[in-house]
N, C-alpha and C positions, 0 to 999 in steps of 0.2 A: 430508428427508434420512434415508436408511436407517441402521440401527445398523452395518451392515457398512461403509458408506462412512465413518461417523464413526470407527470403530475403525481403518480404514485411514489416516485423517487423523492420528490420534494416533501411529501407528507411523512414518509418514513424517516427521512433525515432529521426531521424535527424531534423525533423520539430518540435519535442516536446517542446524544450526549448522556441523557439520563440512563439509558440502557447500559452503556459502557461504564458508567460510574458504578452501577450495580455489579457488572461482570468483572471489573478490574481486579478485585481481590483474588480471583481464582483463574483468570484468563491464562496465565502462564504456568499453571499447574499441569504438567504433562500427564500426570496420572488421571486427572479429572477430564482433561480436554486433549487427548492424544492427537486428534486431527489438527487442532491448532498448532501443536508442537511440530507436527510433520510439515505443515505448510510453512511455519516459521523457519525451519531448517532449510527447506527447499528454496525459500525466498532468499535467505542469507547466502546460499550457494550461488544463486543467480546474480546476486548483487555484488559479488566479489570484484567484478569489473569496475564498480564505482571507485575503488581506490585509485585506479589509474586515471580516472576522470576528474578527481578532486583538483580544483585549480590551485596554483601557487598563490594567487591573489584572488579576492572575490568571495562572495558569500555562497554558502551551501545551505540548502533548506531541506529538511525532512518533514513531510506532512503526514499527520496521523501516526506519529512515531510510536506511541506506547513505549515499550522497551526498545529504544532506538537500535535499529540494525546498523545504521551508518556509524554511530558512535562506537558500537562494539567492534566493528571492522577496523576503524581508525585506531582505537586503543590497542587492539591486537597487533597492528602493524607499526605502532610507534608514531602514528601521525598526530598532528595537532587538532584539537577540537575548537580552537578559537574562531575559525570561519563558520562554525556550524550553528544553525538555528533549528530548534526542535519544537514542533507544534503538535497539539492534539486538541480536539474539541472537548474531550473529557478530562477534567482536572485529575481524577483518580487514575486514569491511564497514564497521564503525563508524569505522575509521581514515580513511575517505574524508571524514568530517565533522570530523576532529580540529582543522582550522584554525578552526572556528567557536568553539572554547572560548575563544580569545583575545579574541573579540568578545562574550563573555558567556554563551554557551550552555553548558548542562550536558550532558555525554555520559556514558552508562553502558551497560554490557552487561546485557541482561535479556531474558528470553523474552517474547514478545508476549502470552502468556496468563497470565503470572505476574510482574507488575511491582512492584518495591519502592517503591510510592507509596501514600500514605494514600487511603482511600476518600473520594470526594466532594471531592477537592481540586484538580481540573483543570477549567479553563474551556473549553478547546478541544483536541480530539484529531484528529490528521491521520494518515492512513496512505496513502502513495502506492504503488500496485501491491502491495497487501497480500494477493494471492492465495496466497502460501506458507503463511499462517496463518489463512486465511479460514474459520474454523470456530466452533462454539458457544463453546468456552472463551475465545477471543479476544473475541467480542462481549460475553460476560458480564463480562469484565475491563474492557472499555470502559465498560459501564454502571456498574460498581463505582467507577471512577475519576472519572467526570464529576460535577460539581455539578448539582443540579436546574436545568434550563433551560440547562445547558452543551451545547455542540454539537460536531459533528465532520464530517469529510469523509473518504471512503474511495474509492479508485479501484482498478480491476481491469481487466485486458484484457477486452474484450467477449465475452459468451457466444456471439454470432453468429460471431465470428472463431474462437473455440475450437471450436465445433461443426463449422465448415467445414474447419478445418485439422487438428485432432487426431483420431486414431482413438479408438474407444470404449475400447480397451485403455489408451491413454495419456491419457485425458481429465483425470486428476488429477495429471499430471506435466508438467514442462517439460524438454526435452532440450537440452543445450549441447554443442557440439563445441569442445573446448579447443585451445589452441595446439599441444599435443603430440599432437593427433589422438585423444586419448581422449575418451570421452563421459561426461557427468555428468547425472543426472536429479535434479531438485529438486521438492518438492511444489508444486502449483499448483491450487488449488481455485476454479474459476470456475463460478459459478452463473447460471442464468437470472435475469432480473429479478424474477420472481415468487418464486423460491426464495430469492434474496438478501433481498428485502423481508421474507419470512416469518422468516428467521433474525435479521435486525436487530430486528424487532418482538418476536420471542420472547424476546429478551434484555432487554426492557423499555424499548426505545428507540422513538422516533417517527421514521419516515421522512418527510422533508420534500420531497425533490426527487431526481430521477434525470436525469442529463445525459449524453448521448453525445458523444464527440469523434470526428469522421469522419477518414478517411484523408487527405482533401483539406486538412485543417488542418495537416498535417505539412509543414514547409518547411525546417527547419534541418538535418535529417538525411536522408541518402538513403533512399528507401523500400526496405525489405527485400522480397525476393522472396516472403516468407511473408505479406506484407500486400497484395501486388498482386492485386486482384480485378477490375480493370476498372471499379470503381465508387468514385469519390472520395467518395461520400456514405456508404459503408459504415462502420459504427462500428468503431473499434479499441480504444477505452478508454471505460469507463463510470464515472461518478462518482455516489456516493450521499451525500447530505447528510442528517444526522439530528440529533436532540437528545434529551436526557434529560428527560422530563416530571417535574414535581414531584408529590408525593403528592396535592396538592389539585386537580390538573388533572382535568377530566372526560374 
């Protein structure tokens, strides 16, 4: 990743909180934003494996949660939310998860790259569709927070979709048309699998698995025109599973 792109990431991230506060009221409206709904469904499918990874003891953190995927999965399976911490840089996006506080989850506003949590205190970190903050500061923060042998799951819209749909000029932004017909751009850093793997490993983490979710797996939400490619096997979301090795690991 070039220094120019990294600098652009930092500048764009400064606008992220305000932009998502504006977007929060309609972000989960599947009629207005069907592509978001499709990505959300595909990411939820990819993250079903989180349930088997939730530790019996220890803290679980979902970063950039919006309407929490982990909380939804745990509630549906009858799991406890008491180990779960939910964070988002946007107060308005975090409101979508406020109902989980009564079930034991902790919710607080925090930047994805600067979380008020002690180093080495988290067993499992999850980020669903984390492309708005997918940069080196975020991954170094993930490494700081995880216990040795702690793990995590990160999903992002697929690079193949990004390359096919977005122009070079708009490769690092997502555009939304709001209900009032105004347009809003948000940061969206989607990397090739090789580039993503290098960024994860450069932060001191070990990449364990890469999983693609195809368009054909989407069934609950109408397919957006932006995802129609004529190929049901085309990847729309990619999951990366990783862990933090201990100092004694070879």
